[in-house]
GUMARFI-552309 format. One line per 10 residues: number of its first residue (from 1); for each residue x negated, y, z of C-alpha. Coordinates in steps of 0.05 Angstrom, whole numbers. Each point is the difference from the previous one (the first is absolute). Example, Ala and Ser with C-alpha at 12.3 -4.5 7.8 and 13.67 -1.06 7.14 Angstrom:
// residues 2
1	-246:-90:156 ~ -27:69:-13
END
This chain:
// residues 93
1	1:-7:2 ~ -27:82:-18 ~ -13:44:41 ~ 53:50:-33 ~ 57:-63:13 ~ -13:2:76 ~ 8:68:7 ~ 66:-4:-33 ~ 19:-54:33 ~ -18:34:65
11	45:56:-18 ~ 56:-38:-18 ~ 3:-37:65 ~ -7:67:39 ~ 68:31:-46 ~ 34:-71:12 ~ -14:13:66 ~ 23:70:15 ~ 59:-20:-51 ~ 25:-58:42
21	-4:34:71 ~ 35:58:-39 ~ 61:-50:-22 ~ -4:-36:76 ~ 15:61:26 ~ 56:27:-50 ~ 43:-76:2 ~ -12:2:89 ~ -2:68:6 ~ -58:-4:55
31	-9:73:-4 ~ 76:12:41 ~ -35:-34:60 ~ -43:38:5 ~ 14:41:78 ~ -22:68:-9 ~ 15:20:86 ~ -46:-47:25 ~ -38:52:7 ~ 41:30:51
41	12:-63:43 ~ -83:5:3 ~ -6:71:22 ~ 57:-13:52 ~ -38:-62:27 ~ -70:15:-12 ~ -4:35:63 ~ 6:-65:33 ~ -49:-39:-46 ~ -53:44:5
51	-30:52:46 ~ 16:55:-58 ~ 38:7:-55 ~ -76:17:-46 ~ -17:-76:20 ~ 74:-26:-17 ~ -10:34:-72 ~ -77:-11:-11 ~ 0:-75:22 ~ 61:-28:2
61	54:-4:-69 ~ -39:44:-40 ~ -66:-47:9 ~ 6:-36:-60 ~ 4:75:-39 ~ -64:17:35 ~ -37:-68:-29 ~ 34:8:-59 ~ -38:68:-9 ~ -60:-35:27
71	-2:-50:-63 ~ 13:51:-50 ~ -55:32:22 ~ -47:-60:-4 ~ 23:-24:-60 ~ -10:83:-30 ~ -73:-7:28 ~ -16:-76:-25 ~ 28:29:-68 ~ -57:65:1
81	-45:-50:16 ~ 10:-38:-50 ~ 10:52:-54 ~ -59:48:18 ~ -45:-59:27 ~ 12:-42:-57 ~ -77:6:-32 ~ -38:5:61 ~ 28:-86:15 ~ -25:-23:-72
91	-68:43:-12 ~ -54:-16:54 ~ -52:62:-31
END
C-alpha cells in the first residue's frame, strides 16, 4: 500500500467516525440529556466538600477540563519539536 493510500484511509476513517457520532447523537438525542444546572448543585454543596470554593472549582468538577488543557499543551509542544527539530534528528554533523 502506498503512503497516499494510507493517509486517505486514515482521513476516511476519521470522517466516518465523526459522521457516526453525529448520527448516533441525532438518533438517540444525547445532547438533550446534558443538564447545564449541575454547576448550581456544586456551588451550593461545594463548600461542604472542600474548604473553599476555589478548590472546588479547580480540583473537583473542572479537573477533567484542566487535564484536557494540559494534554493539548503537551501535544502542541511535541508537534513544535517534531516540526522544527526534524533536521536535527537525522543529521549528525
